[in-house]
C-alpha positions as CSV (number, residue, x, y, z in Angstrom):
1,X,99.1,20.7,117.9
2,X,97.5,20.7,121.3
3,X,97.1,17.3,123.0
4,X,94.9,16.2,125.9
5,X,97.9,16.1,128.1
6,X,99.0,19.7,127.5
7,X,96.6,20.9,130.2
8,X,96.7,17.8,132.4
9,X,97.1,18.9,136.0
10,X,99.8,17.0,137.9
11,X,100.0,17.2,141.6
12,X,102.5,16.0,144.2
13,X,100.4,12.7,144.6
14,X,101.5,9.7,142.6
15,X,99.9,9.4,139.2
16,X,99.5,5.9,137.8
17,X,99.4,7.2,134.2
18,X,101.8,10.1,134.0
19,X,105.4,10.7,135.3
20,X,106.2,13.9,137.1
21,X,107.4,15.4,133.8
22,X,103.9,14.7,132.3
23,X,105.2,11.9,130.1
24,X,103.2,8.7,129.9
25,X,104.5,5.9,132.1
26,X,105.6,2.9,130.0
27,X,102.7,0.8,131.2
28,X,100.1,3.4,130.2
29,X,101.7,4.7,127.0
30,X,99.2,2.9,124.7
31,X,96.2,4.1,126.7
32,X,97.6,7.7,126.8
33,X,97.9,7.6,123.0
34,X,94.4,6.2,122.6
35,X,92.9,8.9,124.8
36,X,94.9,11.6,123.0
37,X,93.2,10.5,119.8
38,X,89.7,11.1,121.2
39,X,88.2,14.5,120.9
40,X,86.5,16.0,124.0
41,X,83.0,15.1,122.5
42,X,83.9,11.4,122.2
43,X,85.3,11.3,125.7
44,X,82.2,13.1,127.1
45,X,80.0,10.7,125.2
46,X,81.7,7.7,126.8
47,X,81.4,9.3,130.2
48,X,77.7,10.0,129.7
49,X,77.1,6.5,128.5
50,X,78.8,4.9,131.5
51,X,76.8,7.2,133.9
52,X,73.5,6.3,132.2
53,X,74.3,2.6,132.4
54,X,75.0,2.9,136.1
55,X,71.7,4.7,136.6
56,X,69.7,2.3,134.4
57,X,71.1,-0.8,136.2
58,X,70.4,0.8,139.6
59,X,74.0,0.6,140.9
60,X,73.7,2.9,143.9
61,X,74.8,3.4,147.4
62,X,73.3,5.2,150.4
63,X,75.0,7.6,152.7
64,X,73.2,7.0,155.9
65,X,74.7,10.1,157.6
66,X,72.9,12.3,155.1
67,X,69.3,13.4,156.0
68,X,66.8,11.3,154.1
69,X,69.2,8.4,153.3
70,X,69.1,9.2,149.5
71,X,70.4,6.6,147.1
72,X,73.2,7.9,144.9
73,X,74.6,6.6,141.7
74,X,78.0,4.9,142.1
75,X,80.8,7.2,140.9
76,X,82.7,5.7,138.0
77,X,85.9,6.7,136.3
78,X,85.9,5.7,132.6
79,X,89.7,5.8,132.4
80,X,91.0,2.6,133.8
81,X,93.9,2.4,136.3
82,X,96.9,0.6,134.8
83,X,98.6,-1.7,137.2
84,X,101.8,-3.4,136.0
85,X,102.0,-7.1,136.3
86,X,105.0,-6.9,138.8
87,X,102.9,-4.7,141.1
């Protein structure tokens, strides 16, 4: 059976959720299991809902170095960062 983590790209940077061997860190094991039980449509639906909420609430920022000073929606990652209590 294929899991979400089978194609997860690890880099040389520190990953808060996954160990270098692509196993879940103890602090993120429950979240990893939860995400693995979601299909791609459910995960995409949650991402879209978060993006729409940000747009509807008007949470934006402006990059003044860009021509026109256009407001942009705030980028948001639906997967939380897990920080252990001792950290």
